[in-house]
Residue, then its C-alpha position, 0 to 999 in steps of 0.5 A: m271650906a277645906n272639906r269642900y275642896q277635897f270633895l271637888i278634887e275627888v269628884y274631878q278625879f271620878s269624872q276623869d276615871m269615868k271619862f266624863l271630861m265635860f263634867l266640870l264645864p260649864l261650872p255650876i254657880s256654887i263652885k265656879d269661883r274655885f277656878n280662874a279665868e283659864g280654868r285652873c283650880v285656885i285651891p291653895t296648896s295648904i288649907p288650915t284645918k277646920e272643925v265642922i260642928i254638927q248640931k244633931e237636930i234639923r229644925t224644919t218648917i213646912i210651907g203647904i201641908g198637902n199630900c207631900a208634907s203628909s208623906l214626909v212627916q209620916g216618913r220621919f216616924y216610919y224611919k225613926d229607928p236609926d238601927a233598923d234596916i228599912p228600905g226606901l231611903i236614898t241615903k240613910n246617913f247623910g253627913g251624920y244626919q239620919a231621918h230622926h234628926i228632922q224636927f218639925v218646929a213650924a208649918f204654914d197653910v191656908d186651908e181652914r181644915k188645917v190652920g190651928w191644928d197640930l201638924s200631927k193632925a193637919i197632915f191627915a185633914k182634907p183634901n189630903c188623900t195620900t196613903i197613910f203608911q204611918k198612923d202613929i204620929p205623936f203630938l209635935d207641938c207644931p201648930s199649923e199657922m196661917g200663911y199668906v195667899i198671893d197666887s197659891i190658890p187656882l181660880h177654878n178651885d171653887q168649881y169642885p167639891e170641898s172634899l177635893r179642893f182647897k178651902p182657904k181662909e181669908n188672909k189675916y195680914s193686910n199686906k205683903t210687908q206685914a205678912k213677911r214681917a210676921i213670918v220672918r219673926g216666927l221663923q227666927e223665934k223658932g230657930v228654924d234651920v230649913v224651910v221646905n216649900y210645898l206650895p201648889v204648882g204655879s205659885e210663882e209669886n208665893a214661892l218667891f215671897y217665902a224665899e224672901c222670908c228665908l233670906e231675912a230670917g236666915c234659913a236654908f230653902v228647899n224648893a220642891i216645886p217648879v218655880f225656878v227660885s234657885k236660878i232667880y234668887g241663887d245669887r241672893f242666897k249666896r250673898a246672904g251666906l245661906p244654902i238653897l236647894g232646888d228646883d222641882i223635886k225629882s221623885q225616887v222612881g217617877a216619870t221624869i227619872i225613868h224618861r231621863v234614864l231611857t233617853k240616855l240609854f237610847e243616846d248611848r246605844g246609838q239610837p237617837i230619839k225621833r219623838s217622845y211623849q210622857l203623859n201623866v194623870g192623877g187625882n190629888t190636888d196637884f192635878l186638880n190645880m194643874l187643870d189651869r194650863v197657865r199654872l202648868r207652864s213652869k211644870k212643863i218647862s221643868k220636866t221637858q228640860s230635864v229630859l232634853s238635858q240627857m240628849n246629845c242631839g243639839e236642837f230638838d224639834p219641840q213638836n216632837l216632845c210632849i211632856g207634862p200632866s194631862d188630866y185630873v181623875p179624882w178617883l185615882k187620888d194620890n196615885k199617878i199614872c204615867f204613859l211614856r213612849i219613845e220612838a227611835e231609829q235603829f241600825g239601818g234606819v229601821p224604826m222602833n219604839v218602847e212604851v212604859r206604863l208607870s203607876v205610883e203613889d205620888s207623894p211618898n215617891s217624892a218624900g224620900v227625896i225631900m228627906d235627903a234634901v232637908r238633910a243636905a241643906k243642914v249639912a250645907l249650913d254646917r259646912g258654911l256653904s251658900g247659894p245653890i247647892i249643886e252637889a245635892s240638887a243635881y240628883l234630887f231635883k228636875s231643874p237644878v242650876q246645872q244639869f248633869e248625867d244621873t251617874v255623875a249626879r249620883e256620885m256627887l250626892r254620895r260624896f257630899a253625903e259622906p260624914l266629914a272627919q272633924k279635921s282634914r288637910v287638903q294638898a292640891g296643885g294645879m288642876r285642869 
């Protein structure tokens, strides 16, 4: 743990330098036990050195082989040359791991066009419609296995053409217990390090089911969807000695990060926001799935709270803030279009507004972030960290257990991603 203590000290010093004195309070779940009731650091003055052994392979499982999974797998081979200077990654070397260290060893889906096929083929099967930027994917010896359907398929699914919607197989397991036993056994047999949850939005029960599988199998869990698993099961992962990252992936340059940055800009420049909206349309299965407004609930909460966290105005009338997916336009395919408007009050009470239109291929925009998240999960495993990994989640996800300003979260991620020396000693006195 010595290296993590050093990390916390350095980030604290950074927060002092940048005058983010509120940075460590309230403390996130994963580091709050480092301080006593008076807020004083309880790091001992001398900590034994500890070698961190890095296994240069990240055995990864994907739950849900949709467009995002397709982009992630393509990206793994697009960035396979560790010496090539190719733009697009947030972090090239994450704690000693690069993109080519990710090895896909298991995958689960329920669509009959994907189950049984090697992952290298399944990522290109219908209804996937994202851009193919890396055609050359070798045989991965990673068969797509049948998952377990609880609430992952929307009720309106059958109302649309097969080429656009999911085509689920019948459950092969008679009950949840049998399914969990089989999936846990498979994860253990394949020595899986990290499981990535790419289920459709609204898969509340299914997301918790796969999180439970990870707890029993001893795997780290990366939750890319807006089900608040880190908050619900964070303590369980901590007690199990396993990392969890999440929740709800924040794309590299997407609607949420642009809205957050602009919101903070207005706040910092003394122009409090009066009203704002963020309306998104797209043509992939995610937008088709979210036509069910019930399934959309957690997504709207996640995106709204992510933006509200950057405001300093206290209570904000929810009627003046509208954020969330708005409609499904099939011909857009994986292209997402965002319409964003902010109305504010400037000097002298004079009104002003700004409007932004963003057009972006949705799945590659998130895959670069998941590339960091998978490696962060493995780094956490290597360092013996458990529970919600706030050092990475704060920057990579919309709904971490604790929100931070993006400048602070970025520095947390950068420091967490620094490869550790094999041995280090921390000297620390009392720290407020």
